[in-house]
N, C-alpha and C positions, 0 to 999 in steps of 0.2 A: 504494499499500499504506499502511496506516495506521501501520505500525511505523516507517516512514522519518521522520526528523527532521533538522533541522540543529542540530548540538550546539554548545556553546561551544568555543572554540579552546583546544588544549593549551598549556600554558606553554612559554616559550622558554628555551633555554640550560640546560636540565636533562637530563642524559643518562639519568636514571631516570624521565622524565616518563610512560612508558607501559609496559605489560607485557601479555602474552597467555598464556593457559593452553593446555594441550594438550587441552582439552575444548571449545574453541570460544568462549571468553570473551575479550574484550579491554577493557582499562581504561586511562584516561588521566587526568591531573591538569589541571584547568582552574581557574586562580585558587586559590580555597580549597576547591574541590569536586573530587569524582571522578565520572566518567562511565563507565558499563559498557555495552558492546554485546555482543549475542549473535549469533554467526554460525553457530550449529549448523544452522539450517534453510536456509542458503544465503546470502541477502542479509542483511547486518548490519542488525540492528534495535536500537533503544535499549532496554535492559533496565531500567536505573535510574540515578539520579544524585542525590547529596546532598552538602551542605557537611560537611566533616570537621574544619574548623578555623576559626579567625578570621584566619589568615595564609595565605600562599601555600603550596600543596602542591608539593614538589620531587621526591618519589619515591614510586612505587607498585610493589607486587610481589605476585603471586599465589603462594600456597603450592604448591610443587611435588609434595608427597606426597599432597595431597588432589585427587581427580578428581570432577568433577561428573557425576553419573549421569543422574538425572532431569532434566527441564526446569527445575525449580524449585530445583535444587541448584547451588551454586557453592563453590569453594575459598575459604579465608579470604584476606582482602586486607590487606596491610601498607601503611600510609601514613606518610610523613614530612613534616612542616610546618616553616615558618620560625619558629614559635613554640617550637622545640626539643622538640617532642612526637613521640612514635611510638605509633601505635595499630594494633590488629589488629581488623578489622571482619568481621561477618557480612554478606555482600552482600545476602542475602534480607530480613533484618530491618533492615538499616542500623544496627546497634547495634554499639558497640565493646565487645569482650570482654576486651581487654587494653590497658593504657595505661601509659606511662612517659614521663619527660621527661629532658632532659640539661642540664647547666650551660652548655653551649656549643652553638652552632648545629650541626645534624646535616646533614651534606652528602649521605649516601647510606646505605641499608640494604638488606639482602638476608636471605632465609631461608637458614639453614645447610643446604646440601645437601638431602637428602630429609627432614629433621626438620621436624615441624610445631609444635615446642615451643621452638624456639630461633632468635634472630634476631642477626645481626651488624650493627653500624652504626658509622659513623666520624664524628668531629667534624672538619669540613674545616679550619677555621681553625687549630686547635691540633695537628692531625695525630694524633689519638688513635683507638684502635680498642677497641670494647666488644662484649661478648657479653651479650645479654638472654635470660635463662631464663624463658619465659612461665609455667611451672608454679610456680615459687617466687617470680617477680616480682623476682629479683635482677639486678643489672647489675654485671658484672665487666670490669675494664680488662684489655686484652691488650697486652703489649709490642709496639712497632712498631719498625722497623729502618731508618727514615729520618725526619729531622727536617724534614719539609716538609708543606705542607697537602695533605690527601687530596681527590681529586676523586670517586673511585667505588670500590666494592668489589664483587666477584663471587665468591660461594662456589662451589666445585666442585660439579657437579650430583650427584655420587654421594658424595663424601667430605665430610661436614660439618666435618671438622677442617682443610681446606685452603681458603684464600681468596686471591684476587688483589687487590691494592690498587694502584690507579692514582693517581699523584701529579701535582701541577700542574706539576712541573719535567720531566715526561716519563719518570720512573723507574716501573717496575712491579715490585713485590715480591710473591712468592708465599710465604706463610708458614703455619705450623700455628696453630691455635687452641687445641689441647689443652694443658693445663698441663704445663710441662716439655718440650714439643716444640721440637726444634732444627731443624726443617725450614724453611730460609730460602733462597730462590732469588731473586737480584736480576737483573731483565732490563733491561739498559741498551741504549739505541739511539735512543729518541725524544728530539727536542730541544725539544719543546713539550708543552702540557698534554694529558694523556690524556683522550679523550672517549668511548671505548667499549671494553669488554672482553667477550670471549665465549669459553667453553670449548668444545673440540671435542665434538660429540655422537656417540655410537656405543655399542658394547657396553661393559657395565661392566667387563669384564675388560681390554679394550683400553684404556679410560680409565685404569685403575689402573697399568697398566705403562707406558703412553706418554702421560702428560698434555700435550695441546698446548693453547696459548692463542693467541687472535687479539686484536690491540690496534690501535687507530687513535688518531691525535693531531692536533693543530692544524698539524703540520708536513706534512700532506697525505700521509702514508704509512701503509700497512697492513703490519704485521709479524706473522709466524707464528713462535711461540716453542716450542722443545723445553725445557720447564720444567726437567727434571732435568739437562740439559746446560747450561742457562743461556745459551742462544745463540739467535740469530734464524735459523731455517732459511730463510726467505724474506722480503725486503723488497720490497714492491710499491708503485710510485708510482701513486696512484689518478688517472685521468684527470679532467680538469676537467668535461667533458661530452661527450655524443654529439653535441651541436650546437655550432655555432660561436658561442659566447657570450663576451662579454668579462667577465673575472672581475678585480676589484680586489683584488689580493693583499695591500694594505695593511691591509684590514679583517679582522683575524685572527678576530674574533668571529663572522664569517660564513663561515669556512672549515671548518665542522664536517663530519666524515664519520663515519659509523657503520657498522660491520660486524657480522655474525653468521654463525655456521656454518650451513650448510643441513643439516637432519636427513636421515638416510638416505644422504647423500653426504659421507662425512667428509673428502673431499678438495676440497670446493667451499665457498666463502664468498660471501655477498651483501653487497654494499657500496654505499653512497651516494657521490655526487660532491658537490663544492661547489655545483654548479648544481641538485641535486635529483634527478638520475637515479639509478636503481638498476641496478646491473650485477652479473653473476655472473662468478667466476673459478674456473677448474679448476686446483687446485694440483698436481695430479699431472703436468701437462705444463708444463715450464719456459718455453716460449715461447707458451703459450696466450694468446689475446687476451681482452679484456674483452667480455662478451656483455651488451648493454644490453637491458633489458626494454622492450617497446613500449607506446605509449599510443594512444588513438584519441579522436575528438571526444566520444564518449559517456562515456568514462572516461579522464580526463586523468591527468597525473602531477603533479610539482613544478616550480616555477620558481626555487625558492630552496633554501638549504642545508637538510639533514635533521638533526634532533636525536636521533632515536631510531629504531631498526629492531627490531621484535619479531616472533617467529614464532608463528603460530597454526595449530593443527591441528584440523581437522574430520574427520568420518567418511570424507570423500572428497577433501579437498583440503589443501593446506598453503600458507598465506598469509605473505608477508612485509609487515608493516604499518609504514608510516613516517609521522612527524610532522615538519612543516617550518614554516619562517617564513612561508611563503605561506598558512598556516592550512588547508592541505588535509590530510586523512588518507586515504592511499591503500592499498588492499588489492591486493598484487601476487600473482598466481597464479604460483607457481614452476613448475608443470607446463606451463601454456601459455605462460609467460614473457611475460606482458603484464599491464597494469593491469585488474583485474577491477572494482573499485569505487573511485570517488573521492568521499570524503565531504567537502563544503565545511563550514566552521565559522564562528563568528561571534566576532570579537574584542572586541565591544561589544553594547550592547543592541539588541534587535530592536524599532526603534521603530514602523515601519509597514509594512503589507503590503497588497497589492492584485492580484487577478487580472486578466489582459488581457481586455478584452470581445470582442476579435477572435481572438487565439490563446489560447483560454480556459484552457488548462492552464499557462500561464506566470505564475508567481507573482513579482512584484517585491517585493523586501524592502529596506527602508531600515535600514541598520546603523549602529551606533555606532563601527565600525572604519574610518570614512571610505570605506566601499564601498557600491555599489549592486549587489545580487545578483538574478539572474533564475534561478529554479528551475523546470525543465521536469518538472512533477510527473507527466506521462503517459509519461516515458521507460520503455520495457520493458526495455532492456539494462541501464541503470543508474538506478535510482529516485532517486539523489542527483545527476543531471546538472544542473550549475549553472554560471553564468558569473558572473564578478565584474568590476565596472567601477569603477575608482578614479581614472583620469586625468581631471583637470579637476574632480573632486568636492571634495577637500581640505576635509573637514568631516564631522561626524556627520550622516548622511542621516536627517532628522526625518520626512519625509513623501514619498510617491511617488504618482503618478497616470498611469495608462496613457491614450495618446490614444484617443479613442472610435472612431476608424475606421482607424488605422494600427497594425499590430502590431509596429512596430519602435521606436516612440517612447515614452519614459517621462520624465515630468517629476519633478523632485525639489527639495526645499528643505532647506538645512542649518542647523546650529545657529548659524552665523556670518551668517546672513541672506542666504546666496547662493541663487540660483534658476537652475535649468538644465534642459537636455534631453539624454538619452542615447540615441543610436541604437544599439540593442542588436545590430543586424545589420551595420551599418558600423563599430561600435565607435568612435563619435566622440561628443565632448561639447560642447555649446554652452552657454555660461554667459551670463546677462543682464548687461548693463552696469550695471543698477540692483540695489541691495542693500537689504535691510532692515538696520536698526540692531541688531536683536535676532534672535532665532531666527525662522526661518520654519517655521511649524507648520500650514500650510494651502496646498496647490496644487490647482488643478483646471483643466480645459479648458472653454471656453465659446464660444458664438456670441453676440457682442455688436456693436451698432452703434457702433463706436469712431472710424470714419474720418470725414473731412469730408463724404463723401456719405451717411453714416448707413447704409451697407450692412452687413449681417451678415458678420463675419469671425471666423474661429477665432483665439482669443486664449488666452493662459496667465494665469491669475489666481493671485496669491500673497497670503498674509496673514501679516503679522508686525508688530511694534511698533505694533499698533493701526490698521494701514492695510491696504487691499486695493489692490495694484498690478496694472496691466494691462500685460503684456509683449507686444511686437510680434513676431510670427512672420515668417519662420522663424529669422532669425539673432539676433534680440533685441539688435541693436546700437544701438538707439535708446533714449532715456531712457523708462522705463516711465511710464505715466499713473497718477495717483492716481484711483481709482474714485470717491471722494468728490467730486472736482472736477466729476463729471458728475452724481452723484446729489443733491448739495447744492443744485442748482438747483431741485430739486423739494421739498426738505425743509428744515427749520429746525434749526440747531444741528449739531454735530459730536460723534461719540462714538467710543470706541475699538472698533475691529472685533477680533473674536476668531477667527472662523473663517469659511469661505466654501464653498458647495456649489452645483453646478449640475445640473439635472436635464434631460438632453437630450430625452427623451421628452415632458415636460411643458412645456419651455421656461421654467423657473422658475429664477431666480437667488436664492439664499438666504444672507443674511449674518447672523451672530450677533454681538451686541454685548457689551461689559464688563458692562453692567448686566443682562444676561439677556434683553433684549429681541431677538426674531428678527424681521428684515424679509424679506419675500418680494416679489420683483419680477418683472415680466414681462420677459424677456431681450431680446426684439426691440425693445421701446420703452423699457425701463428705467423703467417706470411702476410705482409701489408698488401691490401687490395686497392685502397683509395685514400686519398687525402682530400678533405673538404675545407677550403680555405676562404670561404666567402665571408666569415664572421670575424669581427675584431673585438668582440666583447666576450667575456666568459660564458660558456654555455651552462644553462641551468638544468635542461632536461633533455633526454633523447628518447625517441619512441619510433619503433618500426611498424609500419602498417601490417595487419594480419595478412598472412598468404592467402587466406580464403575467407569470405564472410558469407552470411546467409543469402545476400542479394547477388553474389557472384555465382555463375553456373559452375565454373571449375576453379581456375586460379584467378585471383584478383588482378585487375590492371594496375593496381597500386602496390603490389606485393613487394617491390623493391624500393618503395618510397620511405625515406627517413626524415622525420620532423625534429628540429632542433630549435629550442627556445634560448634567448639570451637575456642578459640583464637590462637591456634597453627597451624590452617589450616587444621586440620584433621576432616573428617566427619564420624560420627558413626551412624550406622543404627541398630535398634532393631526390631526383629520380636516378637510382643507381641501377637500372636495368642492364647496363652493360656488364655488370658483375656476374650476370647469369651465364656469360660465355667466358670460359677460362682464358686468361691472358697472363703472360709472364711480365708485363708492364703494370705499374701503378697508376691508377686512374686518379687524375688531379682535377678538381672542379674548383674554379675561381669565382663562379657565380652560382647562386641557388637556382633551381628549376622554378621555384615559386616563392614569393615573399609575402607574408601576412603581417600587415601593420594596423593596429587598432588600440591595443591596450596602452594605457597611460603609465604603467609601471611594469617592472620586470615579471616575466611569465615564468613560474617555477614548475609547472606540471603540464604534461601533454597526454592525451589518451585518444586512441582511435576507436571508432564504433566497431564492435564485432558483427554488426547487422548489416550496415550499409557502407558501401565503398566510398572512400574519401571523406568520411565524416570525422572531423577532428574537434576535440574540446580542450580548452586551454584554461588554466586557472592562473590568476594573476594577483599582484599586490594592490591592484586598483580596486579590490573588493568585489570582483565580478568574475563569472565563468563565461566564456565565450565559445560558441559552437560554429565551426566553419564548414562550408561544403567545398572541399578542395577541387572537386571534379568541375564544378561550375563556377569556381572562383568567386564565391559570395559569402558574406556572413548569414547565419541562419537564425540564431537567437543569442540573447544575452541574459544571464541570470543574475539578479542582483539581491538575492535573499540573504546575504551575510552582511554583518556589521563590522567586519574587520578584513584583513588581508586573507586571501584564499590560497591555501597551501597545496591542495590536492583535489583531483577530480577523476572519476572513473565511470565508465558505463555500466549499467545493469546487464548481467548476462542473461537475464529473463525477459526483459521488456525493452524493445528498441527505443522506446520514448522516454525512458527513465535514466536519470543520472544521479550520482551520489558526489557530494562535495564537502569539504570540511576545511576549517582555517583558524584564524586567530580568535574568533568568537567562541571557541571551544564547543563548536556544534558541527555535527554530521547531518547534513540536510539531504532529503530524497525528494527530487522534483521532476516535473515532467517538461520535456522540451517543447511540446505543443502548447503549453499553458503560458509561456513567456511572452509578454507584450513587446519587448524591445529586441532588436537584432543587432544592435551596436552598443559598445561600452559607453558609459556616460563620458561627457567632455571633461577634459582634464582641468582641475582647479588650480589656479595659481594663487599663492598667498602673498599679499603685499602689505606693507606697513604704512599707515597713515595716521599721524598724531599719536603715535604709541598704540593704536588699535590694529588688530590683525583682521583683515576682511578677505573674502574669497571673491575673485574676479574670473568669470568663465572665459576661457580661451575661444578663439575662433572655432567654428564647427569643423572637426576633423573629418576628412573622408577616409574611408577604409582603402589602403593602398594594396592592390593585388598586382604585383609586378610578375609577368610571365616572361621567362627569358629563353623559351623554346628548348628547355633542357639545360639551359645555363651555359656559360662558356666553359667548356671542358677542354682538357688538354691532356693527351696521353704522353707521358714522358717518363723517364727514370726519376727516381725520388730525388728531389733537390736536397742538397746539403747546406743550402743557405739558411740563415737564421731568419725566423718569421718576425714581423713587427709585433711588439707586445704593448698591451695597454696597461693601465694602472692596476694595482692589486685589489680588485673587487672580490668581496667574499659572498658565497652563496649560502652560508650558515644562516639559518632562521634565528633571529634574536627577538626576545620579548619586547614589545613596545614599552618605551619609557624606562628601559633598563638604565640604571645609573652607571656612569663611567667608573672604570676600575681606578682611575686616577684620583677619585674623590677622597679627601683626607678625613680621617676619623677624628672626631674631637677627643683629645686626651683627657683622661680623668686627673683631677687634681690630687696631688699626693698629701699625705698627712704630715703634719709638722713634728719634729722631734722635740720642740720646746713649746708645747702649748701653754704651760704656766707662764713661762717667760714672756711669750707673745701677748698673753692676757694682760700682764702688767704694762708692757710697753704700748699697747694699743688703747690705753686709757686717755681721757681728754687732755687737751694741751696744757691745762693748768696743772694737772698731776705731772705731767712730764717736766714742766719748769721746776716744780718742787723737787722732783728727783734729781734735776740738775744741780740745784743748790745743795741738796744733801750730799751728793757725790762729791761736789767741790770741797765740802768740809771734811769728808772722810779722807780724801786724797791729801788734803793739807795736814791732816794729823797722822800720816803714814810714819813720818820719823819718830813720832811719839808711841807707835805700836797700837794705836787705836784705829783698826781698820774694818772691825766687824760691824756691818749694818744691823739695825734692830730687826725684830721679827716681821715687821710690816713692809720692810724694804730689802728683803733678802735677795731680790732679783738684781739689786745693785752690785752684789758680789761678782758679777760677770765683768764689771769694769774696773774692780779694785786690785785683787791679787789671786793667786793660785787657790788659796783655801776658799775664797768666795765663789770662784768659778766652779770648783768641784762641788760646793754645797749646792749650787743651782743644779748641776747635772744630777746629784743625788735626789734632790726633790723631783726632777722630771722622771727619773728612773722609777721612783716610788709611785708616781702618778701612772705612768704606763702599766705598771703591774696591777694596780687597782682596776684600770680599764681593760685588763686582759690582753693588752698589746705587748706580748712578751718579745716579739721580734725586735721592736724599737728598744725595749728595755735592755735586752742582752747586747745589742749593738753598742749602746751607750756604756754598758759596763766594760766592753771590750776597749772602747776608747780610753777609758780610765786605766786600763791594764789589769782589771780584774778578771782575767781570763778563766782562772780556775774556779772562782766563785760563779761565774756566769755559766760555766759548763755544768757545774754541780746543780745549780738551780734549774737549768734547762733540762737536765736528765731527769730531776725529781718531778718537774712539771710535764714530762713527756713532750717537750717543746724543742728537741734537738732538730737542727737543719743541716744540710750538707755543708754549708758555710762554717757552722760552728764545729762540726767535726773535723773539717779541714784545718781550722785555726788551732784545734786542740794540740797539734804538734808543737805549737809554741811553748807549751808547759813541759812536756816530756813525751818520750815514746810510750812509756807505760800509760800515760793519760790518753794518748791518741788511740791506743789498742782498746782501752776500756770504753772510750766513747763510741768507737766502732761497734762494739758488741752491744752497748746500751742503745745506740741508734738502730741496730738491727732488730732488737727486741721491740722497739717502738714501731718501727716499719711493719713488722709482722703483725702486731696487734691492730694496725690500721689497714691490714689486707694487702700491703705492697710486699708480697713474698719475694718476687724477683730481686727487688732492690735490696731487701733485707739479706738475702743469700749473698749478694755482691759484697756487703759490708762484713758479713761472716768470713768470707773468703780473704778479705783484706786484713782481717786480724787472725788469720791462720786457723779458723774454726771450721775446717773442711767437714768434719763429720756432722757438726751441727747445721751446716749449710744444706747438706744432703738430706738429713732428717727433716729439716724445716719443710723443704720443698715436697718431700714425699708425703709428710703428714697432711699437707694442704692439696693433695691430689696432683702436683706438678711433677709427675714421675719421670717424664722424658727429661726435663731439666736436670732433675736430681741424678738421673743415670749419666748425663753428659759429665756433670761435675765429678761424680764417682769414678767414672772411667778416665778422667783427665788427671785426677789427684791421688786416687788410692791405688795401692799395688794390685796386681792380678790375684784374683781368688779372695779378695777381701769379703767379708760377710755382708758388708753394707750393699755391695753390688747384687748379691743374690736376693737380699730382702727387697731391694728396689725393684727388681724384676718381679718378685712375688707381688708387690703392691700394684705394679702395672697390670699383671695378670688379673688381680682382682678387680680392678677398675674396668678392664676390657670385658671380663666375664659379666660384670654387673649390667652392662648395656647390650649383652648378646653378641659381642665380637669375640667368638670363641677362637677363631683362627689366631688373632692376635695374642690372646691369653695363652694358646698353645705355644706360640713362638717364644713368649716370655718365659714360660716354665721350661721350655727346651734350653734357652740361653742361660737360665739359672741353674740348670743341671737336674731339675726334677722331671725326668722322663715320664714316669708314671703319670704324674699330673698333667703333662703335656698331652699324652695319649687320651686321658680321660676327657679332656677339654674337647678334642675332636670327636669323641664318641657321642658328644651331645648333638652332633648333626646326624641327619639320616639320609644324606645323599651319598651315592656310591664313591664319588671321588674323595670326599673328606674321609670316609671310613677306610678306603683303600690306603690313603696316606697315613692314618692311625696304624693300620696293620704294618705298613712297612717300617715305620719308626720303631714300633714295639719289637719286631723282629730284628731290626738293626741293632738295637741295644740289649738284645737278650731277654726281653721280657716275654717268655713263652706264653704264660697264661693270658695276658693282655693281647698278645698277637692272635691267639685263638679266638678270643671274644671278638676282637676287631674284624678278624677274617670272617667269622660267622655272620656279623652284622652287615659287612660289606657285601658278601655274597647274597645275602637275602635282599639287601636293597637294590643290587644290581639286577637280580631276577624280577623283583617286583616292578622296577622301572623298564624291564625288558632291554636292559643294556648288556646283551650277551657278550659283546666283544670285551667290555670292561670286565666282566666276570671271568673270561678266559685269561686276560692278562693278570688278574688278581691271583688265580690259581698257579699261574706260572711263576709269578714273583714270590709267593709263598711256598713254592715247591711242594704243593699238595699232590695226592694220588690222582691218576688219570681218571679215576671213578668220578671225581667232581667235573672234570671236563666233559665226560660222557653224559653225566646228568644235566649239564648246561645245554648240550645239544638236544637232549630228550625233552627238556623244558621248552626249547625254542620250537621244536617240531610240534609238540603238543599245543602250544599256544597258537601257532599258525593253523593247525587243523581245526581248533575250536573257533577261531576267528572266521575260517572259511564256512563252517557249518552254520554258525549263527548269522553270518552275513547272507548266506543263501536262503536259509529257512529261519528267520528270527523267532517264529512261534513254535517251532518243533519241540525244542527242549522243554518249554513250559507246558505244553499240551500232553506229551507222551509220558514224561517222567522216567523214560528209559534211555539214558544217554548212550548206553552201549549199542542199542538199535540204531540210534542216529548215526553213531560213529561208523558202524559197520554197513549200514544200508543206505548211505548218502548217495544221491543221484550221481555226484561227481567222483564216487569211489575214493573218498578222502583217505580210507584206511590204508589202501595199498601204497599211496604216495607217503603217508605218514611213517609206515613201517619201513619203506625203502630208505627214507631220510634218516631214521634211527640207526638202521643197519650200517649205513655209510659213515655215520658219525662214530659209531662204536668201533668199526674197522680202522678208521683213520687214527683212533687213539689206541689201537692194539689192546682193546680191553672188551672182554665178554662177561657181562654180569651173570650169566647163567653158568659159567664155568669157573668163575673166580670170586673171591671174596676180599680182594685187596681194596682196602679203604672202605669196606661196606659198613663197619660199625661206626666209623667217623661220620660217613655220610648219613646213615640212618638216624644218628643224633641230631645232625643238622636238619633233616627233614621232619623230625618228630614222628618216626616210624617205629614200630615195635614197642619196646619199653619206654620210648620216648614220644609216645602217641599224643601226649597233651600239648606238645609244641605246635606252633603255627606252620601251616603248609605254605610253601613258597608261591603256589599258583595264585593269580589275581583272583579275588571274590566276585565271580560272575556266575549267572545262572547256569546250573549243570556243570560247573567246573569241578567241584568236589566229587561228584559222581564219576566224572571222567577220570579223575586222579585215582579213584578207588578201583576202576577198570584197569588202569595201568598197573597198579600195585598187585591186583589180583593176577 
């Protein structure tokens, strides 16, 4: 459906971030914009979106008294922004009819009851309440009854003079707004910040007589209030989740829960949990359980806390709509009690998109919120069915590329230079060990001869920081190759690579350079085929026309056309049909075959239509998408639905009239080509300054320039060695708008004074300074008489008199710093005086030692330094800095203590390194460290590592026991080998028995034969393995031919001997050949029979498990064999 889109994410930590009307409209705030969805027709569709401020929008609210009747009508919308402004908007025209601003930040606003001409809003920081009259434009302050910051306000749904105010300290106050009103009700009970308030919905008469209020807070409780009685009738502890999830209760910011009364059922509330579930509670029953709403794969729920729950009414349904920190917007159907629609959203720019060539309806989206999303655009149940992948990505996804033959692999590149592959089915991410120094702005799959044998292999190419790297698949655990190291063998000079493209149908590798030159190579030989030198600006995008479209009967006439976009907004098209005929010369084109000019900013993405020949779409920074008909040489349509730069565009693989585009507005739009009213991009706007104001002046109307050069000026020649003309260093990396320059200086923090007391005395009024001057003169004049000590009120003058006075000032400052717990300054001043030993002792006693103090302790003596190193190590260990503590223990020659400290705190590898480096071979500490490492590995189920640790520590029996915890043949075979190698006969027999059983259960007969040979067992075991193999094949053939025979007859011997395919003859012949090849006859020899019978559970060992798989008829067939 074309109305579906992926919108930008709602803002976080705002209780009023979203609102819904009773006529099917839903609105939420995203950054500085509002987004409105229309659910009146069933599936929610984007109605409109627009920026309402230059700052973040914190609250939105629909007018309750206005109802939208016709499809094009909508109630007025109230918005609150962080720029202290409030506006009332007409949703259809997106114009503000009323506007006011506050002197302080506005935390929340709401319409006054059923009035459409009055708004109540609160200033959160100052705790003030105001009423805004839209008719007169006046703003009147209303007295508040609590001196605390206000979190949110909720007006009574029918009484415009009653409002509930939620405070950040947990208090809820219900008060009147009418002048002279004394109605004040204080509702005390919550201990944390109020995050949601909801009035009970019902008949107006019932509401007037018995107003009830629902509130939730960060204390994870939901309270039902009888407002007139000022008491909580019910206090409910909201469950964490319906699932067994771990919740970090220390993160209060993520413990939001929101609640709302369910309309039509005044005794029922809908509430969210801290894990994002939505549940219902019937308040009429005291011991009722929470009823959780269900989800499914097509319409998921939330995985993180919910900030807002709004109620939306349509003609047939009632939805509870929730927004969460996981960026999902979920429509919950309260009638069916399940998730109806789960709308994904983008927390960053939509940088790049691409449809899968195999699962053609799966759209991969590279987003700026550090996620890669896959949107199933063909989902019938939920048109918004989307999966997000973030683990291992850790960066803005700048580019994506589907594998050409596998529908589960998507390659990606990030703004930090990372390159990786996401398995969308297995939900695993593999990241290459090679990085680009700058952003990765190009990835593609290719078939290149990169191995030593020059055989074609599937590789992943990435382009960034001027290089094209070749990543080895599938693990990408080897250093990637620089493609230029191969290509430069055939070319002269090195240039910066901008982007790369590979055409699988044509077998062409195309690379664009910084200077605008485009090189075309034959992929299987890496021989240069063509050089395109018509452009002088850096290339932004490369796109080959499909070899065949639905409109072409066989091969498309444009199958060898290449489209290139540049930073100046011009699109160059090259007809490279001459490459279809092999030639030893390099094709050089100095002019394009066709040139498209129309965009007013650079074009960053090109896409050919898979349905119609010559239809090209281009996405540009001029905020539009242009569609061109290259065959007829004319523009077709221009899409202007984005409110920012457009970064990517692609054609729908299901509908020739539908395109998808995404960009800076963090939105992926789905739109129809036939519904666009314009066929040209808008005129370029030139900004000029006049008297300090910035105004926009429209340029002259541009004409779309379509220059045909009849194939362009082509020239066949040997590759030129001359240098190409180069332009300036333009970059094609997408940068967020308004990003601050890296050269911006940070404001330095003022440092504390070492002499706060002295400064206090010195900064007194001038008169006091003059008096000090006179007193100082008298003291200095009496120096010869020995009277130089100032009195107690003027001790600061000692700084100007003599050594004793100065030291007295320093002592006073030291004591002051100690009282203020500023030990760092105090100890430094003690060191100034030379009291190094005293400073060190006090610092050690206060556990305030630092690296500087320990380093200076050598001024006293070596013994002091050693003691301080040990004391500092103890202090660091108690603070959790075990690595640094071990270093100081090593510095004071406490090697054993360092090893034991690290081992005790689980840092076994670090402890082992120190032990191996400093302790003699065979020291018991090394063995104990290995044991500790093994215990740690065993605790997490890593038995292989635990076995290696026990083996290194010399405990062979424990090592074998670790591997015996596994049940796969390979691990058990390794255990048997090690046990036999070190002479543990009993353990070797146990391991052999388990390994043989496991191999036969898994039908790994080759591994079983290798095991028997390694353990030097009797040939009876090898013969039995062949017998087991033949019997399993016979049973498989019987059950495959007649699956119901065994179950119906109950006589497996009849089936075995009377099969239509005569399985018995083939089975006996195979067994005979197996026995003769092992020179063993079970009817004439008993070699190894007792050992084998014990293994099989035969005879006196009958209680043991038989090795054959548990299938119908298997036991009976085995009894037949034994008989």
